[in-house]
C-alpha positions in Angstrom: 0.0 0.0 0.0 1.3 3.4 -0.9 1.0 6.2 1.7 1.0 9.8 0.4 0.8 13.1 2.2 -2.9 13.6 1.1 -3.8 10.1 2.4 -2.1 10.8 5.7 -3.9 14.2 5.9 -7.2 12.5 5.3 -6.5 9.9 8.0 -5.4 12.6 10.5 -8.6 14.5 9.8 -10.7 11.4 10.3 -8.9 10.6 13.6 -9.4 14.1 15.0 -13.1 14.2 14.1 -13.7 10.7 15.5 -12.0 11.7 18.8 -13.8 14.9 18.9 -17.2 13.2 18.4 -16.2 10.7 21.1 -15.6 13.5 23.6 -19.2 14.4 23.4 -19.9 11.6 25.9 -17.7 13.4 28.4 -19.0 16.9 27.9 -22.2 18.2 29.4 -25.2 19.5 27.5 -26.2 23.1 27.8 -29.0 25.2 26.6 -27.8 26.8 23.4 -27.5 30.5 22.8 -26.3 32.5 19.8 -23.1 33.4 21.6 -22.2 29.9 23.0 -23.5 27.3 20.6 -20.7 25.2 19.2 -23.2 23.8 16.7 -23.2 27.2 15.0 -19.5 26.9 14.3 -19.0 26.0 10.6 -17.7 22.5 10.1 -17.5 21.6 13.8 -18.1 17.8 14.0 -20.2 17.7 17.2 -22.0 20.2 19.4 -19.6 20.8 22.2 -21.1 23.4 24.5 -19.8 24.9 27.7 -21.7 24.6 30.9 -21.0 26.8 33.9 -20.2 24.9 37.2 -21.4 26.9 40.1 -18.7 27.6 42.7 -15.8 26.6 40.4 -12.7 28.9 40.6 -14.1 30.9 43.5 -11.1 32.6 45.1 -13.3 33.8 47.9 -13.9 30.1 48.9 -13.0 29.6 52.6 -10.6 26.7 53.4 -11.6 24.7 56.5 -10.0 22.4 58.9 -11.7 19.5 57.1 -10.5 20.7 53.7 -7.4 22.9 54.3 -6.1 22.8 50.8 -7.4 24.0 47.4 -8.3 21.2 45.0 -7.1 21.5 41.4 -8.9 19.4 38.7 -6.9 19.0 35.4 -8.8 17.6 32.4 -7.7 15.2 29.6 -6.6 15.7 26.0 -9.4 17.2 23.9 -11.5 18.1 26.9 -12.1 21.4 28.8 -12.6 22.5 32.4 -16.3 22.1 32.1 -15.7 18.4 31.6 -15.7 18.0 35.4 -19.4 18.5 35.5 -19.9 15.2 37.3 -17.1 15.6 39.9 -16.9 19.3 40.6 -20.4 20.0 41.9 -20.2 17.1 44.4 -16.8 18.2 45.6 -17.9 21.8 46.0 -20.9 20.7 47.9 -18.6 18.6 50.2 -16.8 21.8 51.1 -13.8 21.7 48.8 -12.5 24.9 47.2 -12.3 23.5 43.6 -10.4 25.0 40.8 -9.9 24.0 37.1 -8.6 25.4 33.9 -8.7 24.7 30.2 -5.1 24.2 29.2 -3.3 23.4 26.0 -5.5 25.1 23.4 -3.5 25.2 20.2 -3.6 27.5 17.2 -7.1 28.2 16.1 -8.7 24.9 17.0 -11.9 25.8 18.9 -13.1 24.8 22.3 -11.0 21.8 23.1 -7.7 21.7 25.1 -4.8 19.4 25.7 -3.4 19.8 22.1 -0.4 22.0 22.7 3.1 20.6 23.5 2.9 19.0 26.9 5.7 21.1 28.4 3.7 24.2 27.4 0.5 22.8 28.9 2.5 22.0 32.1 3.6 25.6 32.3 -0.1 26.7 32.0 -1.0 24.4 34.9 2.0 25.5 36.9 1.1 29.1 36.5 -2.5 28.5 37.5 -1.4 26.4 40.4 0.9 29.1 41.6 -1.9 31.6 41.3 -4.2 29.4 43.4 -1.6 29.0 46.1 -0.8 32.8 46.2 -4.4 33.9 46.2 -5.6 31.3 48.7 -2.6 32.0 50.9 -1.4 28.4 51.2 1.7 26.5 50.3 0.2 23.2 49.0 -2.8 22.1 47.0 -4.4 18.7 46.1 -4.4 17.6 42.5 -6.7 15.4 40.5 -5.8 14.7 36.8 -7.5 12.8 34.1 -5.3 11.2 31.3 -2.8 13.8 30.2 -3.9 15.9 33.1 -2.5 13.2 35.4 1.0 13.9 34.3 1.1 17.7 34.0 1.4 17.9 37.8 4.4 15.6 37.8 6.1 17.8 35.2 5.3 20.9 37.2 6.8 19.4 40.3 9.9 18.0 38.5 10.8 20.7 36.1 8.8 23.9 36.7 9.4 24.7 40.4 6.4 22.8 41.7 8.3 20.6 44.2 6.6 20.7 47.6 3.5 22.4 46.2 1.4 19.3 45.7 0.2 17.3 48.7 -1.8 14.6 47.0 -2.0 13.7 43.3 -4.8 11.4 42.1 -4.6 10.1 38.6 -7.7 9.0 36.7 -6.5 6.8 33.8 -3.3 8.8 33.8 -0.9 8.4 31.0 2.2 7.9 33.2 4.2 5.8 30.8 2.7 6.8 27.5 0.5 4.6 25.3 0.6 2.3 22.3 -2.9 3.7 21.5 -4.3 0.2 21.3 -1.2 -0.8 19.3 -1.9 1.7 16.5 1.4 3.4 17.2 3.2 0.1 17.1 1.6 -1.0 13.8 2.2 2.4 12.3 5.9 2.1 13.1 6.0 -1.4 11.5 4.3 -0.1 8.4 6.8 2.8 8.3 4.1 5.5 8.4 4.6 6.6 12.0 7.4 9.1 11.3 6.0 10.5 8.0 2.6 11.2 9.7 4.1 13.1 12.7 4.4 16.5 11.0 0.7 16.3 10.1 -0.3 15.6 13.7 2.1 18.1 15.1 0.5 20.8 13.0 -2.7 20.7 15.0 -1.9 18.5 18.1 1.8 18.2 19.1 0.8 16.5 22.3 -0.5 13.4 20.5 3.0 12.1 19.5 4.5 13.1 22.9 2.1 10.8 24.6 3.3 7.7 22.7 5.2 5.4 25.1 8.5 5.7 23.1 8.5 9.5 22.9 11.3 11.8 24.1 8.8 13.5 26.4 7.9 10.3 28.2 11.6 9.4 28.6 12.2 12.8 30.2 9.1 12.6 32.4 10.1 9.3 33.8 13.8 9.9 34.1 14.8 8.7 37.6 11.4 7.4 38.4 7.7 7.8 37.8 6.7 9.4 41.1 7.1 12.7 42.9 9.1 12.6 46.2 7.0 13.6 49.2 3.6 13.5 47.3 0.8 11.0 48.2 0.0 9.4 44.9 -2.8 7.2 43.7 -4.3 6.0 40.4 -7.4 4.4 39.1 -7.6 2.6 35.7 -10.2 0.8 33.7 -9.9 -2.5 32.0 -11.7 -1.0 29.0 -9.3 1.8 28.3 -8.7 2.2 24.6 -6.6 5.3 24.8 -4.0 4.5 27.5 -2.8 1.0 26.5 -1.9 -1.3 28.0 -4.2 -0.1 30.8 -1.7 -1.3 33.4 0.6 1.5 32.4 -1.7 3.9 34.3 0.0 2.7 37.4 3.1 4.0 39.1 5.7 1.5 40.2 7.0 2.8 43.5 6.0 1.3 46.8 3.5 3.3 48.7 1.5 4.3 45.6 -2.2 3.2 45.5 -3.0 1.6 42.2 -6.5 0.2 41.7 -8.7 -1.1 38.9 -12.2 0.3 38.5 -13.7 -3.1 37.8 -12.3 -4.4 41.2 -14.8 -2.1 42.8 -17.7 -2.7 40.4 -17.4 -5.5 37.9 -20.3 -4.1 35.9 -18.5 -0.8 35.3 -17.9 -0.5 31.5 -16.4 3.0 31.6 -13.7 3.4 29.0 -11.0 6.2 29.0 -13.2 9.2 28.4 -16.1 8.4 30.6 -14.1 7.6 33.7 -14.9 11.2 34.9 -18.6 10.4 34.6 -18.4 7.5 37.0 -19.6 7.8 40.5 -17.5 4.8 41.5 -14.4 6.7 40.3 -15.6 9.8 42.1 -16.0 7.9 45.4 -12.4 6.6 44.9 -11.2 10.1 44.4 -13.0 11.4 47.5 -11.5 8.6 49.5 -8.0 9.5 48.4 -8.6 13.2 49.2 -9.9 12.5 52.7 -9.1 8.9 53.9 -10.7 9.5 57.3 -14.2 9.7 55.8 -13.7 7.0 53.2 -16.6 4.9 52.1 -16.1 1.7 50.0 -16.6 2.4 46.3 -19.0 0.0 44.7 -21.7 -0.5 42.1 -24.2 1.5 44.2 -22.0 4.6 44.6 -24.3 6.5 42.2 -27.1 6.2 44.8 -25.4 8.3 47.4 -23.4 10.7 45.3 -25.7 13.1 43.4 
């Protein structure tokens, strides 16, 4: 089979549109308006509309003895801060001061984040994290990251002056060791189309190739270990992850890290990579990690007692 630049461009466009459409499952609906309707954007593959989360990014929020640190939520590739519409309202109601940002927007691609070079996105997260610490007058925050969001805190701590600024880091299907993307990257290398396609993907989403398990970025991230000294770290993965593959690579290897599989809590959970942040079982796990003294066992009925 002969691969040409036009054929690679067509494939790249198909992949981007497919991924964007898939993200619709993880983004909330919202009543449309002339100013916010994504459906009105010419050529946009799916109606991705923003939804305000009451209480998010409230710098007047009062920290308490029960919740003495701000909580930073960091979304996945191709998502936005409003993607936390399942988690954030519950956490805010529980008394957490919750913050989130949309990072990694690239060139003129609308709405979605996580496309920019990962080091650049990490700098955005670091700057926002430092602003939270300064304005909330604290020295540490807790951090929950989904997919790419799960590693930006590590890069902040390791390379961008964030050492000592994160108390807990909870990863939801985090891409700690990169991915084979369900072996697509491996097959592309075998067919000798991996390298020729990279300039195409880098033109709209440089982060994609950096998240492959053999990338220079992943080697730098995990140089001298895959954990952050002094940080309490935990991860939850799903057996049905089609983005971070093998799913076991969501785990960190150092003793003391909590690594769990969603299906060990609820065998009926069929959440894949994107919908992990819509799972009340995952939310219960996250809440347990943030506050172990009030932990409740995550199970298939978690949706009954978490709104």
